[in-house]
C-alpha positions as CSV (number, residue, x, y, z in Angstrom):
1,M,48.3,-31.8,205.3
2,T,51.6,-33.3,204.4
3,T,52.5,-33.5,200.7
4,R,53.7,-37.0,199.7
5,P,56.8,-37.2,197.4
6,S,54.7,-39.2,195.0
7,D,52.2,-36.3,194.7
8,V,55.0,-33.9,193.9
9,G,56.5,-36.2,191.4
10,A,53.1,-36.6,189.7
11,R,52.6,-32.9,189.4
12,D,56.1,-32.4,188.0
13,E,55.4,-35.1,185.5
14,R,52.1,-33.5,184.5
15,R,53.9,-30.2,184.0
16,S,56.6,-31.8,182.0
17,S,54.1,-33.6,179.9
18,T,52.1,-30.4,179.3
19,A,55.3,-28.6,178.1
20,R,56.3,-31.6,175.9
21,S,52.8,-31.8,174.3
22,T,52.7,-28.1,173.5
23,P,54.3,-27.3,170.1
24,R,57.4,-25.1,170.3
25,G,55.7,-22.3,168.4
26,G,52.7,-22.5,170.7
27,R,54.9,-22.3,173.8
28,A,56.7,-19.2,172.4
29,A,53.4,-17.6,171.6
30,A,52.0,-18.3,175.0
31,L,55.2,-16.9,176.7
32,I,54.7,-13.7,174.7
33,L,51.0,-13.3,174.5
34,G,49.5,-15.4,177.2
35,G,48.3,-14.4,180.7
36,G,44.7,-13.3,179.9
37,T,43.1,-10.9,182.4
38,D,45.6,-11.7,185.1
39,G,48.5,-10.9,182.8
40,N,46.9,-7.6,181.9
41,E,46.5,-6.8,185.6
42,Q,50.1,-7.7,186.3
43,L,51.4,-5.6,183.4
44,T,49.4,-2.6,184.5
45,A,50.7,-3.0,188.1
46,M,54.3,-3.4,186.9
47,T,54.1,-0.3,184.8
48,G,52.4,1.6,187.6
49,L,55.2,0.7,189.9
50,V,57.8,2.1,187.5
51,L,55.7,5.3,187.1
52,I,55.5,5.8,190.9
53,V,59.3,5.7,191.1
54,L,59.7,8.1,188.2
55,L,57.1,10.4,189.5
56,A,58.8,10.5,192.9
57,V,61.9,11.7,191.1
58,I,59.8,14.3,189.2
59,G,58.5,15.5,192.6
60,V,62.0,16.1,193.9
61,T,63.0,18.0,190.8
62,I,60.0,20.3,191.0
63,L,60.9,21.3,194.5
64,R,64.4,22.3,193.3
65,K,63.5,23.2,189.7
66,S,66.1,25.9,189.2
67,Q,68.9,23.5,190.1
68,L,67.5,20.3,188.6
69,I,65.7,21.5,185.5
70,S,67.7,19.2,183.2
71,V,66.7,16.2,185.3
72,L,63.1,17.3,185.3
73,L,63.1,17.6,181.5
74,F,64.9,14.2,181.1
75,V,62.7,12.2,183.4
76,G,59.6,14.0,182.0
77,L,60.4,12.7,178.6
78,L,61.4,9.3,179.9
79,L,57.9,9.0,181.5
80,I,56.2,9.1,178.1
81,G,57.1,5.5,177.3
82,P,55.7,3.9,180.4
83,V,52.7,6.2,180.4
84,V,51.8,5.0,176.9
85,L,52.1,1.4,178.0
86,K,49.9,1.9,181.0
87,M,47.3,3.7,179.0
88,A,47.4,0.9,176.5
89,S,47.0,-1.9,179.1
90,T,44.2,-0.1,180.9
91,G,42.6,0.9,177.6
92,Y,42.7,-2.8,176.5
93,R,40.9,-3.8,179.7
94,F,38.3,-1.1,179.3
95,A,37.6,-2.0,175.6
96,S,37.5,-5.7,176.4
97,Y,35.1,-5.3,179.2
98,Y,32.7,-3.0,177.4
99,T,32.8,-5.0,174.2
100,G,31.6,-8.0,176.1
101,N,34.8,-10.1,176.3
102,A,33.7,-13.0,178.6
103,A,36.9,-13.2,180.6
104,Y,37.0,-9.5,181.3
105,R,33.3,-9.5,182.1
106,R,33.9,-12.2,184.7
107,K,36.8,-10.3,186.2
108,G,34.6,-7.2,186.5
109,P,35.5,-3.5,186.3
110,P,37.4,-1.4,188.9
111,V,35.4,0.0,191.7
112,L,33.1,2.9,190.7
113,P,35.1,5.8,192.1
114,L,38.2,4.7,190.2
115,R,36.2,4.3,187.0
116,L,34.8,7.8,187.4
117,I,38.2,9.5,187.8
118,A,40.0,7.4,185.1
119,P,39.0,9.6,182.2
120,V,40.2,12.7,184.0
121,V,43.5,11.0,184.9
122,A,44.0,9.9,181.2
123,L,43.1,13.3,179.7
124,S,45.1,15.4,182.2
125,T,48.1,13.0,181.7
126,V,48.0,13.6,178.0
127,M,47.7,17.4,178.4
128,V,50.6,17.6,180.9
129,L,52.9,15.6,178.7
130,A,51.9,17.2,175.4
131,S,52.1,20.7,176.7
132,G,55.4,19.9,178.3
133,V,56.8,18.7,175.0
134,V,55.5,21.9,173.2
135,L,57.2,24.0,175.9
136,L,60.4,22.1,175.5
137,F,60.5,23.2,171.8
138,E,59.1,26.7,172.3
139,G,61.6,27.6,175.1
140,P,61.0,30.0,177.9
141,A,61.1,33.0,175.6
142,H,58.1,31.9,173.5
143,R,56.0,29.8,175.9
144,G,52.9,32.0,175.8
145,S,49.6,30.4,176.9
146,W,51.2,26.9,176.8
147,V,52.7,27.4,180.3
148,L,49.2,28.1,181.7
149,I,47.8,25.0,180.0
150,H,50.7,23.0,181.4
151,K,50.3,24.3,185.0
152,A,46.5,23.9,185.0
153,S,46.6,20.4,183.6
154,F,49.4,19.5,186.1
155,I,47.3,20.6,189.1
156,V,44.3,18.6,187.8
157,W,46.6,15.6,187.1
158,L,48.3,15.8,190.5
159,L,45.0,15.7,192.3
160,F,43.3,13.0,190.4
161,T,46.4,10.8,189.9
162,G,47.0,11.0,193.7
163,L,43.5,9.6,194.2
164,H,44.1,7.0,191.5
165,V,47.3,5.8,193.1
166,L,45.8,5.7,196.6
167,G,42.9,3.7,195.3
168,H,45.1,1.1,193.6
169,L,48.0,1.0,196.1
170,P,46.4,-1.5,198.6
171,G,45.9,-4.0,195.8
172,M,49.2,-3.6,194.0
173,P,51.1,-6.5,195.8
174,A,48.3,-8.9,194.7
175,S,48.3,-7.4,191.1
176,L,52.1,-7.8,190.8
177,T,51.7,-11.5,191.5
178,A,48.5,-12.0,189.7
179,T,49.9,-14.7,187.4
180,S,51.9,-16.6,190.1
181,H,49.4,-19.4,190.2
182,A,50.2,-20.1,186.5
183,R,54.0,-20.3,187.0
184,A,55.8,-23.5,185.8
185,E,53.1,-24.2,183.2
186,I,55.3,-23.3,180.3
187,D,59.0,-23.9,180.5
188,G,59.0,-22.8,184.1
189,L,57.5,-19.3,183.3
190,A,54.1,-17.7,183.7
191,P,52.1,-17.4,180.4
192,G,52.8,-14.1,178.9
193,G,55.6,-13.3,181.4
194,A,58.2,-12.8,178.7
195,G,55.9,-10.6,176.7
196,R,55.1,-8.4,179.7
197,W,58.8,-7.8,180.4
198,I,59.5,-7.1,176.8
199,A,56.7,-4.6,176.7
200,L,57.8,-2.8,179.9
201,V,61.5,-2.7,179.1
202,G,60.8,-1.8,175.5
203,M,58.7,1.2,176.4
204,C,61.1,2.3,179.1
205,V,63.9,2.1,176.5
206,A,61.7,4.1,174.0
207,G,61.2,6.8,176.6
208,L,65.0,6.8,177.4
209,V,65.8,7.1,173.7
210,L,63.4,10.0,173.3
211,A,64.9,11.8,176.4
212,L,68.4,11.3,175.0
213,V,67.6,12.4,171.4
214,L,66.0,15.6,172.7
215,I,68.9,16.7,175.0
216,P,69.9,19.5,172.6
217,Q,66.4,21.0,173.2
218,Y,67.2,21.4,176.9
219,A,69.6,24.3,176.3
220,A,67.1,27.1,176.3
221,W,65.7,26.0,179.6
222,T,69.0,25.2,181.3
223,T,70.7,28.5,180.5
224,P,71.4,30.3,183.8
225,G,68.6,32.7,184.6
226,A,66.2,31.3,181.9
227,L,63.6,30.3,184.5
228,A,63.9,33.4,186.7
229,H,63.6,35.7,183.8
230,H,60.3,34.4,182.8
231,H,58.6,33.8,186.2
């Protein structure tokens, strides 16, 4: 069906009218906090995409750990920011659904297999990152049982996170554009769009700052022969 110019003009006028009728403070709040369940889905997908890229880098460094140990340490610390954000966004959806939030109840939970493995993914992620930070400070000379915890949790994490990614990958394009239908409602932007970008960039920067601040701690692990001596 052909769209008449008058129809387009009417829609543009309604959008302009909506923007004018919304107080400036209300528009700002909506740009930061709006989006609802679709915004939450989009934020989770955006963060997941960043994590997939960073984890691919981690995978390469693991294969050449002796040559790329400093990169492994740096990216491992950088991961912490986006991981915290993803756990926060999925945790918020979980809490909202099970506390009876109407919007999240209507949207429904993830499919059952993904719900079942989610706690394992979350717990193993925390264990891998926490044990990795402990090992960073302990150094290869005093790593003790922490290296066993790190390796065991990494194996569990790798298996279940792989299943988690494969389960969500087909729906990721739709999740990344989940708020596209709401675009141009508020100053030409999707509700909550600014807030989602602020959250994502902010947590990536937080991870980056952490990785940079802890560079002096890399020395014990990057010393030539440090890894070979303790295999």
